[in-house]
Residue frames as qw, qx, qy, qz and C-alpha x, y, z in Angstrom:
[[0.528, -0.101, 0.681, 0.497, -22.45, 20.16, 23.51],
 [0.370, 0.616, -0.097, -0.688, -22.81, 21.94, 20.14],
 [0.673, 0.238, 0.668, 0.212, -23.83, 20.29, 16.90],
 [0.012, 0.392, -0.385, -0.835, -23.01, 21.50, 13.51],
 [0.681, 0.500, 0.353, -0.401, -25.63, 21.58, 10.82],
 [0.279, 0.656, -0.553, -0.430, -22.92, 21.19, 8.14],
 [0.973, 0.125, 0.166, -0.102, -23.00, 18.07, 6.12],
 [0.203, -0.650, 0.678, 0.277, -19.61, 16.50, 5.68],
 [0.868, 0.405, -0.153, -0.244, -19.08, 14.55, 2.55],
 [0.682, -0.409, 0.564, 0.223, -16.74, 11.49, 2.67],
 [0.573, 0.698, -0.308, -0.299, -14.80, 11.72, -0.51],
 [0.968, -0.046, 0.201, 0.144, -13.27, 8.48, -1.64],
 [0.191, -0.749, 0.490, 0.403, -9.56, 8.70, -2.15],
 [0.841, 0.521, -0.102, -0.105, -8.24, 7.61, -5.46],
 [0.603, -0.601, 0.481, 0.210, -5.21, 5.74, -4.22],
 [0.797, 0.201, 0.476, 0.314, -4.65, 3.94, -7.54],
 [0.423, 0.854, 0.121, 0.277, -3.99, 7.33, -9.16],
 [0.372, -0.886, 0.247, 0.124, -1.17, 8.27, -6.77],
 [0.433, 0.713, -0.551, 0.006, 2.44, 8.15, -7.94],
 [0.315, -0.453, 0.788, -0.274, 3.37, 5.85, -5.05],
 [0.796, 0.152, 0.492, -0.318, 0.64, 3.32, -5.84],
 [0.751, 0.630, -0.133, -0.146, 1.64, 3.26, -9.55],
 [0.200, 0.703, -0.675, 0.101, 5.29, 2.84, -8.76],
 [0.431, -0.288, 0.810, -0.274, 4.75, -0.05, -6.40],
 [0.809, 0.315, 0.359, -0.344, 2.17, -1.65, -8.62],
 [0.682, 0.695, -0.209, -0.084, 4.44, -1.53, -11.69],
 [0.430, 0.656, -0.573, 0.239, 7.85, -2.27, -10.13],
 [0.529, -0.570, 0.515, -0.359, 7.71, -3.96, -6.73],
 [0.984, 0.067, 0.158, -0.039, 7.67, -7.50, -8.13],
 [0.715, 0.563, -0.232, 0.344, 10.89, -6.77, -10.00],
 [0.119, -0.759, 0.451, -0.455, 12.37, -5.14, -6.92],
 [0.799, -0.378, 0.397, -0.248, 11.67, -8.30, -4.92],
 [0.960, 0.259, 0.049, 0.100, 13.12, -10.56, -7.62],
 [0.608, 0.589, -0.220, 0.485, 16.34, -8.55, -7.94],
 [0.439, -0.861, 0.154, -0.205, 16.91, -7.58, -4.27],
 [0.881, -0.361, 0.199, 0.232, 19.43, -10.27, -3.53],
 [0.730, 0.337, 0.187, 0.565, 21.60, -9.41, -6.51],
 [0.216, 0.739, 0.102, 0.630, 21.38, -5.67, -6.12],
 [0.289, -0.748, 0.112, -0.586, 20.97, -4.84, -2.48],
 [0.875, -0.418, -0.243, -0.013, 21.60, -7.75, -0.11],
 [0.719, 0.126, -0.276, 0.625, 25.32, -7.16, 0.29],
 [0.098, 0.405, -0.141, 0.898, 24.78, -3.54, 1.30],
 [0.476, -0.372, 0.101, -0.791, 21.45, -3.72, 3.20],
 [0.277, -0.162, 0.893, -0.315, 21.40, -7.33, 4.44],
 [0.112, 0.227, 0.952, 0.174, 18.68, -9.94, 3.89],
 [0.307, -0.287, -0.395, -0.817, 15.19, -9.12, 2.52],
 [0.181, 0.075, 0.760, -0.620, 12.63, -8.94, 5.29],
 [0.006, -0.380, -0.876, -0.296, 9.29, -10.63, 4.45],
 [0.008, 0.672, 0.534, -0.513, 7.35, -7.92, 6.32],
 [0.011, 0.392, -0.298, -0.870, 8.21, -5.54, 3.44],
 [0.130, -0.130, -0.828, -0.530, 6.19, -7.70, 1.00],
 [0.134, -0.536, -0.808, 0.205, 3.32, -7.90, 3.43],
 [0.052, -0.619, -0.256, 0.740, 3.08, -4.20, 3.94],
 [0.097, 0.309, -0.457, -0.828, 3.34, -3.29, 0.27],
 [0.166, -0.269, -0.869, -0.381, 0.69, -5.86, -0.76],
 [0.093, -0.624, -0.683, 0.369, -1.66, -4.57, 1.96],
 [0.004, 0.548, -0.014, -0.836, -1.12, -1.03, 0.70],
 [0.117, 0.099, -0.670, -0.726, -1.83, -2.07, -2.90],
 [0.176, -0.411, -0.883, -0.143, -5.02, -3.90, -1.80],
 [0.046, -0.519, -0.501, 0.691, -6.25, -1.00, 0.35],
 [0.297, 0.462, -0.045, -0.834, -9.07, 0.86, -1.36],
 [0.348, 0.117, -0.774, -0.516, -9.84, -2.09, -3.69],
 [0.666, -0.127, 0.307, -0.668, -13.23, -3.24, -2.67],
 [0.859, 0.185, -0.435, -0.199, -12.67, -6.61, -4.43],
 [0.445, 0.261, -0.725, 0.456, -10.21, -7.25, -1.55],
 [0.474, -0.622, -0.600, 0.168, -12.82, -6.46, 1.10],
 [0.037, 0.689, -0.087, 0.719, -12.80, -3.53, 3.51],
 [0.545, -0.688, 0.118, -0.464, -12.31, -2.62, 7.11],
 [0.962, -0.224, -0.070, 0.143, -9.90, -5.45, 7.90],
 [0.157, 0.883, -0.380, 0.225, -6.77, -3.68, 9.14],
 [0.695, -0.559, 0.436, -0.122, -5.58, -6.48, 11.45],
 [0.941, 0.106, 0.260, 0.187, -4.11, -8.78, 8.83]]
């Protein structure tokens, strides 16, 4: 087995600077509030798993929310 002498640096991602994170952070609550009026007839009921996934995404990378807990 060969070992590399190169040092790999773990660079922290700046998720809060991404366009997707900013979009969800600024507009997701309004989307949830207006879903029934704007989208329910065409796309059916709002699935609660959507809120769960988006909130976990927004919390990811925020050490105030803890870290390494992907199961919830």
